[in-house]
Residue, then its C-alpha position, 0 to 999 in steps of 0.5 A: x500500499x505504501x508503494x502504490x501511494x508513493x506512485x500515486x503521489x509522484x504521478x500527481x506531482x508530474x501532472x501538476x508540474x505539466x499543468x503549471x508548465x502550460x500555464x507559464x507557456x500560455x502567459x509568455x505567449x500572451x505577453x509576446x503577442x500583446x506586448x504593446x498593449x501590456x506595456x502601455x496598460x502597465x505603465x499607466x496603472x503604475x503611474x496611477x500608483x506613483x501619483x499617490x506618492x506625489x509624482x505627476x499623474x499619467x494622462x489618459x490619451x487615445x493610445x492608452x485608452x485603446x490599449x486598456x480596452x484591448x486588454x480588458x476585452x481580451x481578458x474578460x471575453x477572449x480569455x475569461x468567458x471562453x474558460x468559463x464556457x469551456x468549464x461548464x461544457x467539460x463539467x456537463x459531459x466528461x468528468x462526473x455523473x451530474x444530473x442537475x445544473x446545480x451539480x454542473x456548476x459545482x463540478x466546474x468549481x471543483x475543476x477549477x480548484x483541482x487545476x490550482x491544487x486547492x481541491x480536497x479528497x476525491x473518493x468513489x464509494x462503491x457497495x458500501x465500502x470506503x476505499x483505503x486511500x490514505x493519499x486522498x485523506x491527507x488533502x485539505x480543501x473541498x472534496x468530492x464523493x461519488x456514491x453509488x446507488x447501493x451506498x449512503x455516507x455519514x459526514x461530520x465536520x472537524x472542530x478547530x484544534x484551537x478554541x480561539x479562531x485563528x486568522x486563517x480559520x476566520x477567512x475560511x469560515x467567511x469564504x465558505x459563507x460567501x460560496x454557500x450564497x452562490x451555490x458553491x458550498x453547502x451550509x454547515x450541518x454536522x453530522x450530515x447524511x448523504x445518499x447516492x450521487x455526488x456529494x461535495x464536501x466542506x473543507x473540514x468534513x470527513x467521513x464518519x461511516x458508510x452504509x450498504x443499503x442492500x440486504x445484509x446477511x451475517x453468520x456466526x459459525x459457532x457460539x455457546x449458550x446454556x440452558x435453564x439447568x446449566x447444560x452448555x450447547x453450541x449452535x450456529x446463527x445467521x441474520x438478514x437485515x437491511x436499512x435500505x427498505x421502508x418498514x411500510x413495504x413489509x407491513x404486518x396485517x393484523x385482525x381481532x380474533x373475537x371482540x375488539x380487545x388488545x389481547x385479540x389482535x392476531x397477525x394474519x395471512x391471506x390467500x387469494x381464491x380464483x373467485x378474487x376473494x381473500x381466504x384467511x390462511x393463518x392467524x398467529x399470536x406474534x405481537x408484543x404487549x407494547x405493540x398490541x396496545x399501540x395498535x389498539x389505540x390507533x384502531x380505536x382512534x380511527x374508529x372514533x374519527x370514522x376514517x376507516x378505509x376499504x382493505x388494500x393488498x400490500x404492494x410488492x416489495x421494491x427491487x432496489x434499495x431506498x435511502x432514509x436519512x434516519x435509518x442510515x444515521x441510526x446504523x452509524x450512530x449505534x456503533x459500539x466499541x469492542x474490548x480494545x476500544x475499536x469501533x464495531x462495524x455497523x453491520x455486526x450489531x444485528x448478529x450480536x442482537x440475535x445471539x443475545x436474544x437466542x441466549x435469553x430465550x434458551x436460558x428459560x428452557x430445560x435441556x429435556x425440552x429440546x428432545x421429547x423422547x416420548x413424542x419424537x415429533x414434538x421437536x422443540x428447536x423449531x418453536x424456538x427458532x420461530x420465537x427468535x424470528x418474531x422477537x427479532x422482527x418486533x425489535x426493529x421498526x414494526x409497520x402494521 
């Protein structure tokens, strides 16, 4: 990795030297081509400066006026306008996957910063993984992130080391405020959650964490637990989870089995008949007490307001992950620290919760309840697996 970084730095250094050679050649050629106008204009403005010290003021004759006009026209129209249009054209077609006029405008600004070596880190985040590009992260300045459609990122802004703002920091904050007015910088917000697309970072912003929006699977090969009577057992565990799916897309359908009381709420599944009717396929008692009370209060409130609606089948699950700021931030903010103080990856927490719940379930079960010798078909583990699945589902965001 060190060799790769050294090679990348050498290549970047050669590119910067080549760019400055081109600038120097253009500057020399420009002065040679318009030497007469450059010398006359420079002499006039130098005379204005020396007149402040008591020397005679220069005379603005026709020759001097024409030279100044040519210089202003060449610099503003012949060079400035052409360079501005070139920046916009290149930024809208060849550099980044822009999707709006604002992104074209900001890409042109970052291209200008890159030309003068004032840009910050530029990183491509793919598949919820942040590449280990140490050379990029050492750069200070406005940065750029390209986040693919399966990823999201949480940014936080570093606090200056000194409690008193230095002159450099004050100038930086003032320039950022000015740039935010013209759309070239985002207003300060820390932490900040960004989804797929182009993300332009502020000079002090750094990546706090990256999240993969796709469905995740974690597996534990072997871990131990104890039954109620103190017998140690080992098992495997796996969990499937995601932060890229709206809970409303996988809602539970609930009905009252009997009178309208919280304890009579059941989770129901339907089966469509050829006559387009719905047949109750199963009723299951799978809700926690808190969930029962919440659903019951909502139903009673709906009845009082007379806002009942006809039944609508649940829509199919979307094929693509969805970006939600709150869920992404919760995934990063819930990171725990390991035994050595290191941050535990956000994707490892669901598996740890699964193991904790399974151990709690098995601590209430005697070993003999797992295997009923009198009734071999009455196997206890499927029931406990079902209880574990329900407990895990009810631990997350529950939509009904």
